[in-house]
N, C-alpha and C positions, 0 to 999 in steps of 0.2 A: 504494499500499500504506500502511496507516495506521502512524504512527510507533510505536505500541506493539508492532505485529507486528514491524516492523524491529528494534526494540530486542532483542526476544526472538532473533531470527535472529543479530544482531551479537553478543549475549551467548553464544549457541552457538558462533559462529565463534571468539571469543576463547577459549572453553574448549578447542575443538579445537586452537588454536595454543598453549595452555598460558599464556595471558595472564590474570592475575588482574584482575578488575573490581571496584572498590569505589565506592560512593556515599557521599559525605561532604559536610558543610556547608563550602564554601570561603568565604574571606574577601573575595574580590574579585568585583565585579559585571561585570567585563570578560572574564574567562576562565571557561569553564564546565568546566574539567578538562583532561586531556591524558595523554600517554604518559610514563612514566619507567622507569628500571631500579632495582630494589631487590635488593641482593645477587646481581646478574647476572641477575635475571629480570625480564621486562617486567610492568609494571602500568599499568592504565588507572584514573586517579581522575577520577570524575565528579561535579560539583556535584549533590547531591541535590535542590537547589532549582530546578535548571534545567528548562525545558520539555522535552517529549518530543522535539520537533524539535532542541533544542540538545544533548540527550543522544545522539540518533542522529548528529549531525554529530560530536560529540567521539569517540564510539565508532568510527564509520566512518573518520574522519581517522587515528585512532591504529592501527587494524587495518590499514589500507591502507599505512601507513608501515612497520609490521612485515612485512607480506607482501611488500613491495618489497625487503626485505633478506634474505628467506629463499627460496632456490630451491626448497625442498620445499613451499612454502605453496600451490602450485598444485594439489596432491593433496587438499586438504581438500574436503569435500563442501559446496558452497554452491549455493544456487538461482541461476538466471541473473539474478533481479532483484537479489539481494544482491550478486552479482559486479559488476552495473552500478553499484550505489550505491557500492561500494568503489572502483570505477575513477574515479567522478567525485570521490572524496575522496583519490585517491592524490597524492603529491607532484607539484608542477608539473613537475619535470624529467622525470619519467616520462610525464605527459600529453602533453607537447610531442614526445616521441620518436615515431618512425614506428612504428606498430604493423602487424604482419602481419595480413592479412585472413584470416578463417576461412570455410571453406565453409559456406553455410547449408543 
């Protein structure tokens, strides 16, 4: 899937999770953004000069992290492809856990 399409899907997922996403010029060339909390609400700040692939990685990592802390997040409407992208970006502690198998 093209990064631009993934970006749209990730932005929609963030919206469903009530996470504000903003694109701003960041001063560092090492980090392309990330997750923070402002007044108790999650926010993802993404470097607006980052490539589409870097934006996807930043958003997916942040959304996967939020979803890992919210038991109700499994109820949001996500495509199987997007769920797989988020799974690949979830915290390492969750990736190493044994996952139950689902029926195909």
